[in-house]
Steps between C-alpha positions, in 0.01 A plus 500: 500500500373145480625150425455387142480143372563390141399171344822508293800731470406827323612508138783734400290699248228577757761578767684751283174654378428576865852641547458736204158603632652578841748740335229709340394818688135401509273336753603363837865390482488393866816682608612443855723707723862389514475374858255218429435195285189295455457207735305301239595153382463393136481127432428221256391171647554264203818593321583273208845534340495604132736239357595705195594802712691281741692346211586844364609614844729202542663568166563870554640444852679172440307267734477129423173347387476268802124504576548740792415870531823708508541670839466850351193430278230577757660844553433556130140378517425708805568822309158483334334524840750760617442732204125476543539590868700810409231607255183413690602584858606840631869515400726798564774439241544513122510143374719563198864544589489326839817300570514148638774508762472175701336163457465201728333172408456183707407161360390256771491199266527434124177604328380307196419692182153334488406583861206730567584752770359814659683835501451820695685833509494804729694815573734523800769704674479848349813690609724792410813467292770756432385515138126488563278230651499123496228241550457125474269268312453179694383195307385167648435182300309214655418142405189423699573636847877470469721796411736374228657827385539857633652808345575862588579758231626842610446800276644849510300804392764767440446858606664814364544621856778330700429369848813596703358349818506153344840330505613410151615143440837481331537275196794264525702542184764230543488170315387228743735211579338167589644159575577291189275231358189704431358657183710741298323600179522779248186579297348765286206723593391599147343831404158344449487292819271754669242472224533122477463452875207745509315287246537199731460666842244771413726764660501780240654767719641755256843499659555153354372543146696760304777757557262789426234388746764420762653849467166649599554344841868593542678200351745545210393169345233240551578276800452130552221378726638412840299180516641386166854544636410317823337212311795477258741473793304223669464308174878515451574399861269197465480195730300696758339335806131415531422759769693827512487880513669727247554864598630746243597869514496669160799736486594704194266446201614294203510750213417312182680350323760369746732213574464383858674246727341274759711368789353273765605279787440126453152390598663222703572754777129480590504249783244648740281805557797700628708458187490734201589480133589847370505614139546822309461645154726776376603679179766314301677818390510723808407252776220719625242300703155427362366248754596329823319193619479249782353147505417317820312184594156500663307221665290312243210451745321836513189430705 
């Protein structure tokens, strides 16, 4: 277990070559016991944004081409470091089939698409869940010595054995009702959105790509990436502040294809750090919840 520095983000083809290698029953696969995670940090000190990839990301998620990095984009870029950590460090879980259950990102100021930044990721907070075990990936982005962006992605590794001692969280199944004046949008999640988003994000988890590969992990159809649905919601809400946190809980998966509905409070409710703008995404036909989110202001000065 040791820190690892990269001159640039690892390329997708080398990352997935390492993933495939880790699945083969040969050599040292660096398995860890399920009560520990590596304390290593993986980082890149000079991260330059690939403009073509950023443009493709904006198009598939619906963000405006405004010269700024969308608030969810560094969560996408950090996955290259995350996947390499899971392969190269002792890691107790099967990578394929893990489920992204929560995500929080904080932008402390607008970040220009031409800025050069530093990024680091590490594991955190391994804990039990009624359906297996959860852990976090914590990502920090700096410009010079200043933290300009932080993110926490929570993943669930499902177990075939239930954990009755862990209290199960109930999924709220009622359609949310928010004050009028916010976003209310209906949009399609097409059958191929998992493959299209994978080509942009580099996240080729098999649960997103095809019904057959998804069925191998217990899903009746391929499911949309949680981070695509989060990004799509934020792009539709629009007019977001300069410095804010967006927390999201991913509820029931979006089985592709699907028609979904976004409802959100008006961003104008954000007056101070104690105010919140809530939003939700649910199925247009049966009103089952897919995502619940919360936006709140943060101080722009993050010394």
